C-alpha positions as CSV (number, residue, x, y, z in Angstrom):
1,X,147.6,139.7,126.5
2,X,145.6,137.1,124.4
3,X,147.5,134.3,126.1
4,X,146.6,135.6,129.6
5,X,142.9,135.8,128.6
6,X,143.1,132.3,127.2
7,X,144.8,131.0,130.4
8,X,142.3,132.8,132.7
9,X,139.4,131.4,130.7
10,X,140.9,127.9,130.9
11,X,141.3,128.3,134.7
12,X,137.7,129.4,135.0
13,X,136.4,126.5,133.0
14,X,138.4,124.0,135.2
15,X,137.2,125.7,138.4
16,X,133.5,125.8,137.3
17,X,133.7,122.2,136.1
18,X,135.0,121.1,139.5
19,X,132.4,122.9,141.6
20,X,129.7,120.2,141.2
21,X,132.2,117.5,142.3
22,X,133.2,119.6,145.4
23,X,129.5,120.0,146.2
24,X,128.8,116.3,145.9
25,X,131.8,115.5,148.2
26,X,130.6,118.1,150.7
27,X,127.1,116.5,150.7
28,X,128.6,113.0,151.1
29,X,130.7,114.2,154.1
30,X,127.6,115.8,155.7
31,X,125.7,112.6,155.3
32,X,128.4,110.6,157.2
33,X,129.2,113.2,160.0
34,X,126.2,114.3,161.9
35,X,124.4,114.2,165.3
36,X,120.8,114.3,166.2
37,X,118.6,114.1,169.3
38,X,115.0,113.4,170.1
39,X,112.5,112.5,172.7
40,X,110.6,109.2,172.9
41,X,107.7,108.0,175.1
42,X,106.8,104.3,175.3
43,X,103.5,103.4,176.8
44,X,103.7,99.8,178.1
45,X,101.2,97.6,180.0
46,X,103.3,98.3,183.1
47,X,103.7,102.0,182.8
48,X,105.5,104.7,180.8
49,X,109.1,105.1,179.7
50,X,110.2,108.6,178.8
51,X,113.6,108.9,177.1
52,X,115.9,111.5,175.6
53,X,118.0,110.0,172.8
54,X,121.2,111.2,171.1
55,X,122.8,109.7,168.1
56,X,126.3,110.6,166.7
57,X,127.4,109.3,163.3
58,X,131.0,109.7,162.2
59,X,132.0,107.9,159.0
60,X,130.9,104.4,159.9
61,X,131.4,104.7,163.7
62,X,128.5,105.8,165.9
63,X,127.4,106.3,169.4
64,X,124.0,106.3,171.0
65,X,123.4,107.9,174.4
66,X,120.0,107.7,176.1
67,X,118.6,108.9,179.4
68,X,115.3,107.3,180.3
69,X,112.9,107.3,183.2
70,X,110.4,104.4,183.8
71,X,107.2,105.2,185.7
72,X,105.3,102.2,187.0
73,X,102.2,102.5,189.2
74,X,102.9,102.0,192.9
75,X,106.7,101.8,192.4
76,X,109.4,104.5,192.6
77,X,110.6,106.0,189.3
78,X,113.6,104.3,187.9
79,X,116.3,106.1,185.8
80,X,118.4,104.3,183.3
81,X,121.3,105.8,181.4
82,X,122.7,103.9,178.5
83,X,125.3,104.4,175.8
84,X,126.0,102.1,172.9
85,X,128.9,102.2,170.5
86,X,128.0,100.9,167.0
87,X,129.2,100.5,163.5
88,X,126.8,101.7,160.8
89,X,126.3,101.5,157.1
90,X,124.3,104.2,155.3
91,X,122.8,103.6,151.9
92,X,120.5,106.3,150.6
93,X,118.2,106.9,153.6
94,X,118.6,103.4,155.2
95,X,121.0,102.9,158.1
96,X,122.0,99.6,159.4
97,X,123.6,99.8,162.9
98,X,125.4,96.9,164.7
99,X,126.2,97.4,168.4
100,X,129.7,97.0,169.6
101,X,128.8,97.1,173.3
102,X,126.7,98.9,175.8
103,X,127.7,100.9,178.9
104,X,125.3,98.9,181.2
105,X,124.4,95.3,180.8
106,X,123.2,94.9,184.4
107,X,120.1,93.0,185.3
108,X,118.4,96.1,186.5
109,X,119.0,98.0,183.3
110,X,117.9,95.1,181.1
111,X,114.8,94.5,183.1
112,X,113.7,98.1,182.8
113,X,114.2,98.1,179.0
114,X,112.5,94.9,178.0
115,X,110.5,96.9,175.5
116,X,113.4,98.1,173.4
117,X,115.3,96.4,170.6
118,X,118.2,94.1,171.5
119,X,120.5,96.5,169.7
120,X,120.4,98.8,172.8
121,X,121.0,95.9,175.2
122,X,123.5,93.5,173.7
123,X,126.7,93.5,171.7
124,X,126.5,92.4,168.1
125,X,122.8,93.1,167.6
126,X,121.6,95.0,164.6
127,X,118.9,97.6,164.0
128,X,117.8,98.8,160.5
129,X,116.2,102.2,160.4
130,X,115.1,104.7,157.7
131,X,116.0,108.3,158.1
132,X,113.4,110.5,156.4
133,X,114.9,114.0,156.0
134,X,112.9,116.9,157.2
135,X,114.9,119.7,155.6
136,X,118.2,120.5,157.2
137,X,116.7,120.5,160.7
138,X,116.5,116.8,161.2
139,X,115.0,113.4,160.5
140,X,112.0,111.3,161.2
141,X,113.3,107.9,162.4
142,X,111.2,105.1,160.8
143,X,111.1,101.4,161.4
144,X,108.9,99.1,159.3
145,X,107.0,102.1,157.9
146,X,106.2,103.2,161.5
147,X,107.5,106.7,162.4
148,X,109.2,106.3,165.8
149,X,110.4,109.8,166.6
150,X,111.8,113.1,165.3
151,X,115.5,113.4,165.6
152,X,116.6,117.1,165.4
153,X,120.0,117.7,163.9
154,X,122.6,119.2,166.3
155,X,126.0,120.8,165.8
156,X,127.4,118.9,168.8
157,X,130.8,117.5,168.1
158,X,131.7,114.2,169.7
159,X,134.9,112.4,170.3
160,X,134.7,108.7,169.4
161,X,136.7,106.1,171.2
């Protein structure tokens, strides 16, 4: 009977000592497997660009998908859909993303998106952003201390290439 109590106590000590490690591993997994989406409006000298953006992060591989509409005075509205595969490195709340290629490198798409970083337009271009956590619900995406947009966390699963 005493041996059983001693063994049970030993098992409980081992289990409770491993719980913090399991929690840290779970947190690390969550930080490298998530998706978020947000809306962005750019006001340019020529007009307005409204965009819906989705980012998927999966342990170093990522994908961006954006649907945007450019509105320019005296011209028809133009829609641009773009997806970008990328590699990323996450350290604390900083993420460095390097594009592996875009879905559309046509002259029309590039002319409509002159106001966005090269990361979204060309292969091999980088973008460094800061993710400021807003509870579990999402992040504020920040570049050079300028908040760009709120990216709400989603439960959407994504298949990477």
